[in-house]
KOLTOR-966594 format. One record per residue (C-alpha): residue in three letters; x, y, z. Coordinates in Angstrom, 1 decimal. Layout:
% residues N
res: ALA&u: X&v: Y&w: Z .
...
END
This chain:
% residues 440
res: MET&u: 142.7&v: 54.9&w: 153.3 .
res: ALA&u: 140.2&v: 57.5&w: 154.1 .
res: GLU&u: 139.8&v: 61.1&w: 153.1 .
res: PRO&u: 140.7&v: 64.0&w: 155.6 .
res: ALA&u: 137.4&v: 65.7&w: 156.7 .
res: GLY&u: 136.7&v: 68.7&w: 154.9 .
res: SER&u: 138.6&v: 68.0&w: 151.9 .
res: ALA&u: 136.6&v: 69.3&w: 148.7 .
res: ARG&u: 136.1&v: 66.6&w: 145.9 .
res: MET&u: 136.0&v: 67.0&w: 141.9 .
res: PRO&u: 131.7&v: 66.0&w: 140.9 .
res: ARG&u: 131.3&v: 63.9&w: 138.8 .
res: TRP&u: 129.6&v: 65.8&w: 136.1 .
res: LEU&u: 132.3&v: 68.1&w: 135.6 .
res: PRO&u: 134.5&v: 66.0&w: 133.4 .
res: ARG&u: 131.7&v: 65.2&w: 131.3 .
res: ALA&u: 130.7&v: 69.4&w: 131.2 .
res: LEU&u: 134.4&v: 69.8&w: 130.4 .
res: VAL&u: 134.4&v: 67.4&w: 127.5 .
res: LEU&u: 131.2&v: 69.2&w: 126.1 .
res: ALA&u: 131.6&v: 72.3&w: 126.4 .
res: LEU&u: 135.1&v: 71.9&w: 124.2 .
res: THR&u: 133.6&v: 70.0&w: 121.8 .
res: LEU&u: 130.9&v: 72.5&w: 121.3 .
res: TYR&u: 133.7&v: 75.1&w: 121.0 .
res: ALA&u: 135.5&v: 73.3&w: 118.7 .
res: CYS&u: 132.3&v: 72.4&w: 116.8 .
res: PHE&u: 131.4&v: 76.4&w: 116.4 .
res: GLN&u: 135.2&v: 77.2&w: 115.3 .
res: LEU&u: 134.5&v: 74.6&w: 112.6 .
res: GLY&u: 131.7&v: 76.0&w: 111.3 .
res: SER&u: 133.0&v: 79.4&w: 111.6 .
res: TRP&u: 135.7&v: 78.3&w: 109.1 .
res: ALA&u: 133.8&v: 76.5&w: 107.1 .
res: PHE&u: 131.3&v: 79.5&w: 106.8 .
res: HIS&u: 134.0&v: 82.3&w: 105.9 .
res: GLN&u: 135.3&v: 79.8&w: 103.5 .
res: LEU&u: 132.0&v: 78.9&w: 101.7 .
res: ILE&u: 130.7&v: 82.6&w: 101.8 .
res: GLY&u: 131.3&v: 83.1&w: 98.2 .
res: LEU&u: 129.4&v: 79.8&w: 97.1 .
res: LEU&u: 126.7&v: 80.8&w: 99.4 .
res: ILE&u: 126.2&v: 84.3&w: 97.5 .
res: ASN&u: 126.3&v: 82.5&w: 94.3 .
res: ILE&u: 123.4&v: 80.4&w: 95.1 .
res: LEU&u: 121.4&v: 83.7&w: 96.8 .
res: ILE&u: 122.1&v: 85.2&w: 93.4 .
res: ALA&u: 120.9&v: 82.1&w: 91.3 .
res: PHE&u: 118.0&v: 81.2&w: 94.0 .
res: PHE&u: 116.4&v: 84.6&w: 93.2 .
res: VAL&u: 117.5&v: 84.4&w: 89.1 .
res: ALA&u: 115.2&v: 81.1&w: 89.0 .
res: LEU&u: 112.3&v: 82.8&w: 91.2 .
res: ALA&u: 112.5&v: 85.5&w: 88.1 .
res: ILE&u: 112.2&v: 83.3&w: 85.5 .
res: GLU&u: 109.7&v: 81.3&w: 86.9 .
res: PRO&u: 106.4&v: 83.1&w: 85.0 .
res: ALA&u: 108.4&v: 82.7&w: 81.9 .
res: VAL&u: 109.5&v: 78.9&w: 82.4 .
res: GLY&u: 106.0&v: 78.0&w: 83.7 .
res: ARG&u: 104.1&v: 79.5&w: 80.8 .
res: MET&u: 106.4&v: 78.1&w: 78.6 .
res: ALA&u: 105.8&v: 74.7&w: 80.4 .
res: ALA&u: 102.4&v: 75.1&w: 80.7 .
res: ARG&u: 101.9&v: 74.9&w: 76.7 .
res: GLY&u: 103.8&v: 71.3&w: 76.7 .
res: MET&u: 107.5&v: 72.1&w: 76.1 .
res: ARG&u: 110.2&v: 70.9&w: 78.7 .
res: ARG&u: 111.4&v: 72.8&w: 81.5 .
res: GLY&u: 114.8&v: 72.2&w: 80.6 .
res: LEU&u: 114.2&v: 73.4&w: 77.5 .
res: ALA&u: 112.3&v: 76.4&w: 78.4 .
res: THR&u: 114.4&v: 77.5&w: 80.7 .
res: PHE&u: 117.4&v: 77.2&w: 78.4 .
res: LEU&u: 115.3&v: 79.6&w: 75.8 .
res: VAL&u: 115.4&v: 82.3&w: 78.9 .
res: PHE&u: 119.1&v: 81.8&w: 79.5 .
res: PHE&u: 119.8&v: 82.4&w: 76.0 .
res: ALA&u: 117.3&v: 85.4&w: 75.4 .
res: VAL&u: 119.0&v: 86.8&w: 78.2 .
res: LEU&u: 122.7&v: 86.3&w: 77.3 .
res: ILE&u: 121.5&v: 87.5&w: 73.6 .
res: ALA&u: 120.2&v: 90.6&w: 75.3 .
res: GLY&u: 123.7&v: 91.3&w: 77.6 .
res: ALA&u: 126.4&v: 90.5&w: 74.8 .
res: GLY&u: 124.4&v: 93.2&w: 72.5 .
res: PHE&u: 124.8&v: 95.5&w: 75.3 .
res: VAL&u: 128.0&v: 94.9&w: 75.8 .
res: PHE&u: 128.8&v: 95.6&w: 72.6 .
res: LEU&u: 127.1&v: 98.6&w: 71.9 .
res: LEU&u: 128.8&v: 99.9&w: 75.2 .
res: GLY&u: 132.0&v: 98.6&w: 74.6 .
res: SER&u: 132.3&v: 100.3&w: 70.9 .
res: MET&u: 130.9&v: 103.4&w: 72.3 .
res: LEU&u: 133.7&v: 103.7&w: 75.0 .
res: ALA&u: 136.5&v: 102.5&w: 72.3 .
res: GLY&u: 135.2&v: 105.1&w: 69.7 .
res: GLN&u: 135.4&v: 108.1&w: 72.7 .
res: ILE&u: 139.0&v: 106.4&w: 73.4 .
res: VAL&u: 140.2&v: 106.9&w: 70.1 .
res: GLN&u: 138.7&v: 110.3&w: 70.0 .
res: ILE&u: 140.2&v: 111.4&w: 72.8 .
res: VAL&u: 143.3&v: 110.2&w: 71.7 .
res: GLU&u: 143.5&v: 112.1&w: 68.5 .
res: ASP&u: 142.0&v: 115.3&w: 70.2 .
res: PHE&u: 144.7&v: 115.6&w: 72.7 .
res: PRO&u: 147.3&v: 117.6&w: 71.0 .
res: GLN&u: 144.5&v: 120.2&w: 70.1 .
res: TYR&u: 142.9&v: 120.0&w: 74.0 .
res: LEU&u: 147.0&v: 120.4&w: 75.1 .
res: ASP&u: 147.5&v: 123.3&w: 72.9 .
res: SER&u: 144.1&v: 124.9&w: 74.5 .
res: VAL&u: 145.5&v: 124.2&w: 77.8 .
res: ILE&u: 148.8&v: 126.0&w: 77.1 .
res: LYS&u: 147.4&v: 128.6&w: 75.4 .
res: TRP&u: 145.2&v: 129.6&w: 78.4 .
res: ILE&u: 148.4&v: 129.2&w: 80.9 .
res: ASN&u: 150.5&v: 131.4&w: 78.3 .
res: ASP&u: 147.4&v: 134.2&w: 78.1 .
res: THR&u: 146.8&v: 134.3&w: 82.3 .
res: PHE&u: 149.8&v: 133.4&w: 83.7 .
res: SER&u: 152.5&v: 135.4&w: 81.3 .
res: THR&u: 154.7&v: 132.3&w: 80.6 .
res: GLN&u: 156.4&v: 130.7&w: 77.3 .
res: LEU&u: 155.4&v: 127.2&w: 77.4 .
res: SER&u: 155.4&v: 125.2&w: 74.2 .
res: ARG&u: 153.5&v: 121.6&w: 73.3 .
res: VAL&u: 156.8&v: 120.4&w: 72.9 .
res: GLU&u: 158.0&v: 121.4&w: 76.0 .
res: VAL&u: 155.4&v: 119.8&w: 78.2 .
res: GLN&u: 155.5&v: 116.7&w: 76.0 .
res: ASP&u: 158.9&v: 116.2&w: 76.8 .
res: SER&u: 158.7&v: 116.8&w: 80.5 .
res: LEU&u: 155.5&v: 114.2&w: 80.9 .
res: LEU&u: 157.5&v: 111.8&w: 79.0 .
res: ARG&u: 160.5&v: 112.1&w: 81.0 .
res: SER&u: 159.1&v: 112.2&w: 84.4 .
res: ASP&u: 159.0&v: 109.5&w: 87.1 .
res: TRP&u: 155.4&v: 109.4&w: 88.0 .
res: LEU&u: 155.0&v: 108.5&w: 84.3 .
res: ARG&u: 157.3&v: 105.6&w: 84.5 .
res: ARG&u: 156.3&v: 104.5&w: 87.9 .
res: TYR&u: 152.6&v: 104.7&w: 86.4 .
res: VAL&u: 153.7&v: 102.4&w: 83.8 .
res: GLN&u: 155.3&v: 100.2&w: 85.7 .
res: ASN&u: 152.5&v: 99.4&w: 88.5 .
res: SER&u: 149.9&v: 99.3&w: 85.5 .
res: ALA&u: 152.3&v: 96.7&w: 83.5 .
res: SER&u: 152.2&v: 94.3&w: 87.2 .
res: GLY&u: 148.4&v: 95.1&w: 87.5 .
res: VAL&u: 147.7&v: 93.3&w: 84.3 .
res: LEU&u: 147.6&v: 90.4&w: 86.0 .
res: ASP&u: 145.5&v: 91.3&w: 89.0 .
res: ILE&u: 142.8&v: 92.5&w: 86.3 .
res: SER&u: 143.3&v: 89.2&w: 84.3 .
res: ALA&u: 142.7&v: 87.3&w: 87.3 .
res: THR&u: 139.8&v: 89.3&w: 88.7 .
res: VAL&u: 138.1&v: 88.8&w: 85.2 .
res: LEU&u: 138.8&v: 84.9&w: 85.1 .
res: GLY&u: 137.1&v: 84.7&w: 88.3 .
res: GLY&u: 134.1&v: 87.3&w: 87.8 .
res: LEU&u: 133.7&v: 84.7&w: 84.7 .
res: PHE&u: 133.5&v: 81.5&w: 87.0 .
res: GLN&u: 131.5&v: 83.6&w: 89.0 .
res: VAL&u: 128.8&v: 84.0&w: 86.4 .
res: LEU&u: 128.9&v: 80.4&w: 85.5 .
res: THR&u: 128.4&v: 79.2&w: 88.6 .
res: ILE&u: 125.5&v: 81.7&w: 89.0 .
res: PHE&u: 124.3&v: 80.2&w: 86.1 .
res: LEU&u: 124.5&v: 76.7&w: 86.5 .
res: PHE&u: 122.8&v: 76.6&w: 89.9 .
res: SER&u: 120.2&v: 79.2&w: 88.4 .
res: PHE&u: 119.3&v: 76.8&w: 85.3 .
res: TYR&u: 119.1&v: 73.4&w: 88.2 .
res: PHE&u: 116.6&v: 75.6&w: 90.4 .
res: ALA&u: 114.5&v: 76.8&w: 87.3 .
res: ALA&u: 114.6&v: 73.6&w: 85.3 .
res: ASP&u: 114.1&v: 70.8&w: 88.6 .
res: GLY&u: 112.1&v: 73.4&w: 90.2 .
res: PRO&u: 109.1&v: 71.1&w: 90.8 .
res: ARG&u: 111.4&v: 68.1&w: 91.9 .
res: LEU&u: 112.7&v: 70.3&w: 94.3 .
res: ARG&u: 109.5&v: 71.2&w: 96.0 .
res: ARG&u: 108.9&v: 67.6&w: 95.7 .
res: ALA&u: 111.8&v: 66.7&w: 97.9 .
res: LEU&u: 111.3&v: 69.7&w: 100.2 .
res: CYS&u: 107.7&v: 68.7&w: 101.1 .
res: SER&u: 108.1&v: 64.9&w: 101.2 .
res: VAL&u: 109.8&v: 66.0&w: 104.6 .
res: LEU&u: 107.1&v: 68.1&w: 106.0 .
res: PRO&u: 103.6&v: 67.3&w: 107.6 .
res: PRO&u: 100.5&v: 68.4&w: 105.2 .
res: ALA&u: 100.4&v: 71.7&w: 107.1 .
res: ARG&u: 103.6&v: 72.6&w: 106.5 .
res: GLN&u: 103.3&v: 71.5&w: 103.1 .
res: THR&u: 101.0&v: 74.1&w: 102.4 .
res: GLU&u: 102.7&v: 76.8&w: 104.2 .
res: VAL&u: 105.9&v: 76.1&w: 102.0 .
res: LEU&u: 103.9&v: 75.9&w: 98.8 .
res: ARG&u: 102.0&v: 79.4&w: 99.2 .
res: ALA&u: 106.1&v: 81.0&w: 100.7 .
res: TRP&u: 107.1&v: 79.9&w: 97.1 .
res: GLU&u: 104.3&v: 81.5&w: 95.3 .
res: ILE&u: 104.7&v: 84.4&w: 96.9 .
res: ALA&u: 108.2&v: 84.9&w: 96.5 .
res: VAL&u: 107.9&v: 83.8&w: 92.8 .
res: ASP&u: 105.2&v: 86.3&w: 92.4 .
res: LYS&u: 106.9&v: 89.0&w: 94.1 .
res: THR&u: 110.3&v: 88.4&w: 92.4 .
res: GLY&u: 108.7&v: 88.2&w: 88.9 .
res: GLY&u: 106.7&v: 91.2&w: 89.4 .
res: TYR&u: 109.6&v: 93.1&w: 90.7 .
res: ILE&u: 112.1&v: 92.4&w: 87.6 .
res: TYR&u: 108.6&v: 93.1&w: 85.2 .
res: SER&u: 108.1&v: 96.0&w: 86.6 .
res: ARG&u: 111.7&v: 97.1&w: 86.3 .
res: GLY&u: 112.2&v: 96.4&w: 82.9 .
res: LEU&u: 109.2&v: 98.1&w: 81.6 .
res: MET&u: 110.5&v: 101.0&w: 83.5 .
res: ALA&u: 113.6&v: 100.3&w: 82.1 .
res: LEU&u: 112.2&v: 100.4&w: 78.6 .
res: ILE&u: 110.2&v: 103.5&w: 78.9 .
res: SER&u: 113.6&v: 105.8&w: 81.0 .
res: GLY&u: 115.6&v: 104.1&w: 77.8 .
res: GLY&u: 113.1&v: 105.3&w: 75.1 .
res: ALA&u: 113.0&v: 108.8&w: 76.6 .
res: HIS&u: 116.1&v: 109.6&w: 76.9 .
res: TYR&u: 117.1&v: 108.1&w: 73.5 .
res: VAL&u: 114.8&v: 110.4&w: 72.0 .
res: LEU&u: 116.2&v: 113.1&w: 73.5 .
res: LEU&u: 119.6&v: 112.2&w: 73.1 .
res: GLU&u: 118.7&v: 112.2&w: 69.1 .
res: ILE&u: 117.1&v: 115.6&w: 69.3 .
res: LEU&u: 120.5&v: 116.8&w: 70.7 .
res: GLY&u: 122.5&v: 114.7&w: 68.2 .
res: VAL&u: 124.8&v: 113.2&w: 70.8 .
res: PRO&u: 126.6&v: 109.8&w: 69.5 .
res: TYR&u: 125.8&v: 106.8&w: 70.5 .
res: ALA&u: 122.3&v: 107.7&w: 71.6 .
res: PRO&u: 121.0&v: 103.9&w: 71.4 .
res: ALA&u: 123.7&v: 102.7&w: 73.6 .
res: LEU&u: 123.4&v: 105.8&w: 76.0 .
res: ALA&u: 120.0&v: 104.8&w: 76.1 .
res: VAL&u: 120.2&v: 101.5&w: 77.1 .
res: TRP&u: 122.9&v: 102.5&w: 79.5 .
res: VAL&u: 120.5&v: 104.7&w: 80.9 .
res: GLY&u: 117.0&v: 102.5&w: 81.2 .
res: LEU&u: 119.2&v: 99.6&w: 82.9 .
res: VAL&u: 121.4&v: 101.2&w: 85.1 .
res: SER&u: 118.9&v: 103.5&w: 86.2 .
res: GLN&u: 116.4&v: 100.8&w: 87.1 .
res: PHE&u: 118.6&v: 98.0&w: 88.2 .
res: ILE&u: 120.9&v: 99.5&w: 90.6 .
res: PRO&u: 119.2&v: 100.9&w: 93.4 .
res: THR&u: 119.4&v: 104.0&w: 95.4 .
res: ILE&u: 122.3&v: 105.5&w: 93.3 .
res: GLY&u: 121.7&v: 104.3&w: 89.8 .
res: THR&u: 120.3&v: 107.5&w: 88.3 .
res: TYR&u: 123.2&v: 109.5&w: 89.6 .
res: LEU&u: 125.6&v: 106.9&w: 87.4 .
res: ALA&u: 122.8&v: 106.2&w: 84.5 .
res: GLY&u: 122.5&v: 110.1&w: 83.9 .
res: ALA&u: 126.4&v: 110.8&w: 84.5 .
res: LEU&u: 127.7&v: 108.8&w: 81.2 .
res: PRO&u: 125.6&v: 110.9&w: 78.6 .
res: MET&u: 126.0&v: 114.1&w: 80.4 .
res: LEU&u: 129.7&v: 113.7&w: 80.3 .
res: ILE&u: 129.1&v: 112.7&w: 75.9 .
res: ALA&u: 127.2&v: 115.7&w: 75.6 .
res: PHE&u: 129.9&v: 117.7&w: 77.4 .
res: THR&u: 132.1&v: 116.7&w: 74.6 .
res: VAL&u: 129.6&v: 118.0&w: 71.9 .
res: ASN&u: 128.1&v: 121.0&w: 73.0 .
res: PRO&u: 128.7&v: 121.9&w: 77.0 .
res: TRP&u: 125.1&v: 123.4&w: 76.8 .
res: TYR&u: 123.6&v: 119.8&w: 75.9 .
res: ALA&u: 125.0&v: 118.6&w: 79.3 .
res: LEU&u: 122.9&v: 120.9&w: 81.5 .
res: TRP&u: 119.5&v: 119.9&w: 79.2 .
res: VAL&u: 120.4&v: 116.3&w: 79.7 .
res: LEU&u: 120.6&v: 116.9&w: 83.6 .
res: GLY&u: 117.7&v: 119.2&w: 83.3 .
res: PHE&u: 115.9&v: 116.2&w: 81.6 .
res: VAL&u: 117.1&v: 113.5&w: 83.9 .
res: VAL&u: 115.8&v: 115.7&w: 87.1 .
res: VAL&u: 112.4&v: 115.9&w: 85.7 .
res: TYR&u: 112.0&v: 112.4&w: 84.3 .
res: GLN&u: 113.2&v: 111.1&w: 87.3 .
res: GLN&u: 110.2&v: 113.0&w: 89.1 .
res: PHE&u: 107.9&v: 111.7&w: 86.9 .
res: GLU&u: 109.0&v: 108.1&w: 87.1 .
res: ASN&u: 108.8&v: 108.8&w: 91.1 .
res: TYR&u: 105.5&v: 110.1&w: 91.4 .
res: VAL&u: 103.5&v: 108.6&w: 88.5 .
res: LEU&u: 104.9&v: 106.2&w: 86.8 .
res: GLN&u: 106.3&v: 104.1&w: 89.4 .
res: PRO&u: 103.5&v: 103.6&w: 91.5 .
res: LYS&u: 101.0&v: 102.6&w: 88.9 .
res: LEU&u: 103.5&v: 99.7&w: 87.5 .
res: THR&u: 104.4&v: 98.9&w: 91.3 .
res: SER&u: 101.4&v: 99.2&w: 93.1 .
res: LYS&u: 100.4&v: 95.4&w: 92.2 .
res: THR&u: 103.8&v: 93.7&w: 92.3 .
res: VAL&u: 106.3&v: 95.7&w: 94.8 .
res: ASP&u: 104.2&v: 97.8&w: 97.0 .
res: ILE&u: 106.8&v: 99.0&w: 99.6 .
res: HIS&u: 107.4&v: 101.9&w: 101.2 .
res: PRO&u: 110.2&v: 104.0&w: 99.6 .
res: ALA&u: 111.7&v: 104.3&w: 103.3 .
res: VAL&u: 111.7&v: 100.7&w: 103.4 .
res: ALA&u: 113.1&v: 100.1&w: 99.9 .
res: PHE&u: 115.9&v: 102.6&w: 101.1 .
res: GLY&u: 116.8&v: 100.8&w: 104.0 .
res: SER&u: 116.5&v: 97.7&w: 102.6 .
res: VAL&u: 119.0&v: 98.4&w: 100.3 .
res: VAL&u: 121.3&v: 100.0&w: 102.8 .
res: ALA&u: 121.1&v: 97.1&w: 105.1 .
res: GLY&u: 121.6&v: 94.8&w: 101.9 .
res: THR&u: 124.8&v: 96.3&w: 100.7 .
res: ALA&u: 126.2&v: 96.1&w: 104.3 .
res: LEU&u: 125.4&v: 92.7&w: 104.5 .
res: LEU&u: 126.6&v: 91.5&w: 100.6 .
res: GLY&u: 127.5&v: 94.4&w: 99.2 .
res: ALA&u: 126.4&v: 94.8&w: 95.6 .
res: VAL&u: 124.5&v: 91.8&w: 95.7 .
res: GLY&u: 122.8&v: 92.3&w: 98.6 .
res: ALA&u: 121.6&v: 95.8&w: 97.2 .
res: LEU&u: 120.4&v: 94.2&w: 94.4 .
res: VAL&u: 118.1&v: 91.5&w: 96.1 .
res: ALA&u: 117.3&v: 93.5&w: 99.2 .
res: ILE&u: 114.3&v: 95.1&w: 97.4 .
res: PRO&u: 112.9&v: 91.7&w: 96.1 .
res: ALA&u: 113.6&v: 90.0&w: 99.1 .
res: VAL&u: 111.8&v: 92.4&w: 101.5 .
res: ALA&u: 109.0&v: 92.7&w: 99.2 .
res: THR&u: 108.3&v: 88.8&w: 99.3 .
res: LEU&u: 108.9&v: 88.9&w: 103.3 .
res: GLN&u: 106.0&v: 91.6&w: 103.5 .
res: ALA&u: 103.8&v: 89.7&w: 101.3 .
res: PHE&u: 104.1&v: 87.0&w: 103.6 .
res: LEU&u: 103.7&v: 88.7&w: 106.4 .
res: GLY&u: 100.5&v: 90.4&w: 105.0 .
res: ALA&u: 99.2&v: 87.0&w: 104.2 .
res: TYR&u: 99.9&v: 85.2&w: 107.6 .
res: VAL&u: 99.6&v: 88.2&w: 110.2 .
res: LYS&u: 96.4&v: 88.7&w: 111.7 .
res: ARG&u: 95.2&v: 92.5&w: 111.1 .
res: TYR&u: 92.5&v: 94.3&w: 112.7 .
res: GLU&u: 90.6&v: 97.6&w: 112.2 .
res: VAL&u: 92.1&v: 100.5&w: 113.2 .
res: THR&u: 89.9&v: 102.8&w: 116.0 .
res: ASP&u: 89.3&v: 106.0&w: 114.6 .
res: ASP&u: 91.4&v: 108.0&w: 116.6 .
res: PRO&u: 93.2&v: 111.9&w: 115.9 .
res: ARG&u: 96.5&v: 109.9&w: 117.7 .
res: VAL&u: 96.3&v: 106.8&w: 114.6 .
res: HIS&u: 95.5&v: 109.1&w: 111.8 .
res: GLY&u: 96.6&v: 112.4&w: 112.2 .
res: HIS&u: 95.0&v: 115.9&w: 112.1 .
res: ARG&u: 92.2&v: 116.0&w: 110.1 .
res: HIS&u: 91.6&v: 119.7&w: 108.0 .
res: ARG&u: 88.6&v: 121.7&w: 108.7 .
res: GLY&u: 87.9&v: 121.9&w: 105.4 .
res: GLY&u: 86.9&v: 117.8&w: 105.1 .
res: ARG&u: 84.9&v: 118.4&w: 108.5 .
res: THR&u: 83.0&v: 121.4&w: 106.8 .
res: LEU&u: 82.2&v: 119.6&w: 103.9 .
res: ARG&u: 81.0&v: 116.6&w: 105.7 .
res: ARG&u: 78.9&v: 118.8&w: 107.7 .
res: MET&u: 77.5&v: 120.3&w: 104.7 .
res: ARG&u: 76.9&v: 117.2&w: 102.7 .
res: ASP&u: 75.1&v: 115.5&w: 105.8 .
res: VAL&u: 72.9&v: 119.3&w: 106.2 .
res: LEU&u: 71.6&v: 118.8&w: 102.1 .
res: GLY&u: 70.9&v: 115.2&w: 102.7 .
res: LYS&u: 68.6&v: 115.8&w: 105.2 .
res: LYS&u: 67.1&v: 118.7&w: 103.4 .
res: ARG&u: 66.5&v: 116.3&w: 100.4 .
res: ASP&u: 65.1&v: 113.4&w: 102.5 .
res: ALA&u: 62.8&v: 115.6&w: 104.4 .
res: PRO&u: 58.9&v: 115.6&w: 103.6 .
res: GLY&u: 58.3&v: 118.7&w: 101.3 .
res: ALA&u: 61.6&v: 118.8&w: 99.9 .
res: GLY&u: 61.9&v: 119.4&w: 96.1 .
res: LYS&u: 59.2&v: 119.6&w: 93.2 .
res: ASN&u: 57.5&v: 115.9&w: 93.5 .
res: ALA&u: 57.1&v: 116.1&w: 97.2 .
res: PRO&u: 53.3&v: 116.0&w: 97.3 .
res: ALA&u: 53.4&v: 113.2&w: 95.0 .
res: GLU&u: 56.4&v: 111.5&w: 97.1 .
res: ALA&u: 54.5&v: 112.0&w: 99.8 .
res: ALA&u: 51.5&v: 110.8&w: 98.9 .
res: HIS&u: 53.2&v: 107.5&w: 97.6 .
res: GLU&u: 54.4&v: 107.4&w: 101.2 .
res: ALA&u: 50.9&v: 107.7&w: 102.5 .
res: GLU&u: 49.7&v: 104.8&w: 100.2 .
res: PRO&u: 49.6&v: 101.6&w: 102.3 .
res: PRO&u: 51.3&v: 98.8&w: 100.7 .
res: GLU&u: 49.5&v: 96.3&w: 98.7 .
res: GLY&u: 47.7&v: 93.9&w: 100.8 .
res: ALA&u: 47.7&v: 96.2&w: 103.8 .
res: ALA&u: 44.4&v: 97.3&w: 104.9 .
res: ARG&u: 43.2&v: 101.0&w: 104.4 .
res: GLU&u: 41.7&v: 103.2&w: 106.9 .
res: GLY&u: 37.8&v: 101.6&w: 107.8 .
res: GLU&u: 38.4&v: 98.4&w: 105.5 .
res: PRO&u: 39.3&v: 94.7&w: 106.7 .
res: PRO&u: 42.8&v: 93.6&w: 105.6 .
res: VAL&u: 42.8&v: 91.3&w: 102.8 .
res: GLY&u: 42.5&v: 87.8&w: 104.8 .
res: GLY&u: 42.5&v: 89.2&w: 107.9 .
res: PRO&u: 40.3&v: 89.6&w: 111.0 .
res: PRO&u: 37.4&v: 92.4&w: 110.1 .
res: ALA&u: 38.0&v: 95.8&w: 111.1 .
res: ALA&u: 36.8&v: 97.0&w: 114.3 .
res: GLY&u: 32.6&v: 98.1&w: 113.8 .
res: GLY&u: 32.4&v: 96.4&w: 110.2 .
res: PRO&u: 30.4&v: 93.4&w: 109.5 .
res: SER&u: 31.7&v: 89.8&w: 110.3 .
res: ALA&u: 31.7&v: 87.1&w: 108.1 .
res: GLY&u: 28.6&v: 85.6&w: 109.0 .
res: ASP&u: 26.0&v: 88.7&w: 108.9 .
res: PRO&u: 24.4&v: 89.1&w: 105.8 .
res: PRO&u: 25.3&v: 91.4&w: 103.2 .
res: ASP&u: 23.7&v: 94.7&w: 103.3 .
res: GLU&u: 20.6&v: 95.6&w: 101.2 .
res: PRO&u: 21.5&v: 98.0&w: 97.9 .
res: GLY&u: 21.2&v: 101.3&w: 98.7 .
res: ALA&u: 21.5&v: 100.6&w: 102.6 .
res: GLY&u: 24.5&v: 102.8&w: 104.5 .
res: PRO&u: 25.0&v: 105.2&w: 107.0 .
res: GLY&u: 23.0&v: 108.0&w: 105.1 .
res: THR&u: 19.7&v: 105.8&w: 104.2 .
res: ASP&u: 16.9&v: 104.8&w: 106.4 .
res: GLY&u: 16.3&v: 101.7&w: 105.1 .
res: PRO&u: 16.4&v: 100.3&w: 102.0 .
res: GLY&u: 16.5&v: 103.1&w: 99.2 .
res: ARG&u: 15.2&v: 105.8&w: 101.2 .
res: PRO&u: 16.8&v: 108.7&w: 102.9 .
res: ALA&u: 17.2&v: 109.2&w: 106.4 .
END
C-alpha cells in the first residue's frame, strides 16, 4: 500500500543517534558516579605521588651507592616515622601537662573571677554556689551526653585517618621503590620523542618537589632554633616542643601557618606572664619579615622560585579544589608547572619600551649620562697624565707596517724610493750631498 503524499518519514539515522546519545549519557553518569566514589582514593594517590617525588633525591643517592631501592625507601620512611612520632610525643606531653595544670589551677582561677565580680558589681557570690549551679545545670548535662555520643564519631574519624595514612604510605612506597620500573612501563607505550619529554618532565617534578621540601625543612630548622632561643630566655615551659611546633607548622602550612604556629607559644607564654606573650608576638612578627625578605629569597631562588602572588593564588585554588591536601601540594605543583613551561616555552627579548619596563627614575638616567661623559673624557687624546706617551704609542705604526718614507716589509717600494733592481747608493750619498762624500 503506497504511503499518502506529503507524509513525513523518520530518517534512518535517527534511531542510531538516539541510541548513541543514550549510551554516552549513561557512560557519563557512570563515570561521574565512579569518580565521586573514588575521589578519596584519587586524592590519596596524588598525595602519595608528591611524597614519592619528595623522597626521590634521597632514595636516588642511596641507590647510586649500591643500596637496593626498596631498602633505601624503607630507611627514608623509617626516619620520617621516627621524627613524626617524636614530634607527636613532645606535643602530646606538652598538651597533657597544660591540661593537668589548668585543672589543678581551676579553683584559683574561679576564685579570682568571683572576687572580681563581687568587687565590681557588689554581689555576694561564693565558689560553692557557682560550682553547684554549674553541676546542676541542664546545658552541662546535655554537653556530657553529646560528648559521650561523639566519642564513637571521633573513634571512627581516627580509624579512617589511620587507614588513609597507611594507604598513602603504601602507594608512595611503591612509587619510590619501583620508580624506574614505572617509568619504563610508561615510556614503552610512547614514541622516542615523547619518552624524552616525559623523562624531562619527571626530572623537573623531582627537582622542584625535592627542592621545596629541602628549602622548607631548612627554614623550619632555622625558625625552630630561633624561637627555641627566645622561649628559653623567657623561661616558657616546653620550649623544645613549642619550637618544633613553630618550625613545622609555619613552613608546611601555607598562608595561615605562621599565625597558627605563633598562637600556641603566645598562649603558653601568657600563662607564665602576660608581657611574655607580647614579646613572643613581636618576635614572631619581626622574624616573619626577616624570613620573607632575607631568608626565603636566598633559599628558594634555586629551588622553588615563584612569585608570592602566584603562590598565594595556587594555595587558594588548591584549597578550593582539594581542601587541606590541595593547600599542601599546590606550591610544588605550580613550581613544577612553571619550570616545565620555562623549559619548553620559547621566550623572546623584551623591547626597550617604558610601557614594558615602567617609568624609570631620573637619577638613573642622569647617572648614566655622567658615566658616558666621563668615559668620553677619559678616552679623549690628551686626557690623563700619560696622554703624550699614549698618543705617541697610538701614533706609532704596528710592527711590520711601513713608517713614513720607508718601504713596507715584503711589500712594494714606497713612492720615489729605489726599486729592488737599482744599485745601492754609494757611501755618503744622499739628498744633502753632491757625489760621494762631497757636500752640495
